[in-house]
Residue, then its C-alpha position, 0 to 999 in steps of 0.5 A: x830058549x837056551x834049552x832048545x838051542x842046546x838040543x839043537x847043539x847036541x843034534x847038529x854039533x855033537x851028532x846027538x850026544x849029550x852036551x857036556x856040562x862045561x860046554x852047556x854052562x859056557x854056551x848058556x853064559x854066552x848065549x844069555x849075554x853074560x859071557x864066559x872067560x874064554x871070550x877074552x881070548x877070542x874063543x866062542x861057542x859055535x851056534x848050533x847051525x853054523x857050518x862045520x869049519x872043516x866043510x865050509x869052502x865058500x871062500x874058494x875061487x873057481x880056479x881053486x875049485x878046479x885044482x885037484x890038489x885043493x879039492x883032495x884036501x877039501x874032500x879029506x877035510x869033509x871026511x875029518x868032520x865026521x870024526x871031529x865034532x866042532x864046538x867052538x871057534x877062535x878069532x884066527x879062523x881056528x876051531x876046537x872040537x871033540x875027537x870021536x874017531x871010531x877007533x878012539x877008545x872013549x871007554x878008557x878016557x873022555x874024548x880028547x879035544x883037538x884044536x885045528x888052526x887055519x892051516x889045518x894043523x891039528x893040536x892035541x890039547x891036554x885036559x879032561x874037559x872042553x874047558x880044561x883043553x881051552x885053558x891048556x891052550x891059552x895058558x902056556x906056561x903062565x901059571x898066573x893066567x891059568x889061575x885067573x881064568x880057572x877062578x873065572x870059570x869057577x864063578x860059572x861053576x865050571x870046575x878045573x881039575x888042576x892048579x896049573x897047565x902042567x897038572x892037566x891030564x894028557x889024553x891020547x888021540x888015537x889015531x892021531x888027527x894029523x895022521x888021519x887027515x894026511x892019509x885021507x888027503x893022499x887017498x883023495x889025491x889018488x882018487x882025483x888023479x892029482x899029479x905027483 
């Protein structure tokens, strides 16, 4: 059952790319009902067929849909979804995903993990894996929390390459997601004839 879900996850969430080992282990634990350490912080792996958070506009009213400025932002978000593969969500309407822009040099490093909050702010996270990026996000400067969550990840056979947040690798997202969204948004505003 989990293997079929992982195949669907690869196809629908990662554009056919293999599911990274840490994501596979976290997803399998979550879907199998065993849970994983990030659930304590409201972070859960997305279901394979869930809408991409950047393309779900079901909450917009008819009045908002008539606003060219809002629709320009929606169009920009939809384009961003082709570069940002959504993997997990948090309890505050944010999500985490791999930045796979065509200009990003993934031959030099793994794809960076980016967090997007409910205000469409893009946070580039440290760490060389999805699990390390989530740990980077939740630990801040709390080394004891970092060690506690890293130990819980180790029980799931999910490795962490450092003993503290400061030791995690800093990957560069190039071009920067925030700048990319801003460029797309301004281009869409112009296309839709938004005033100003």
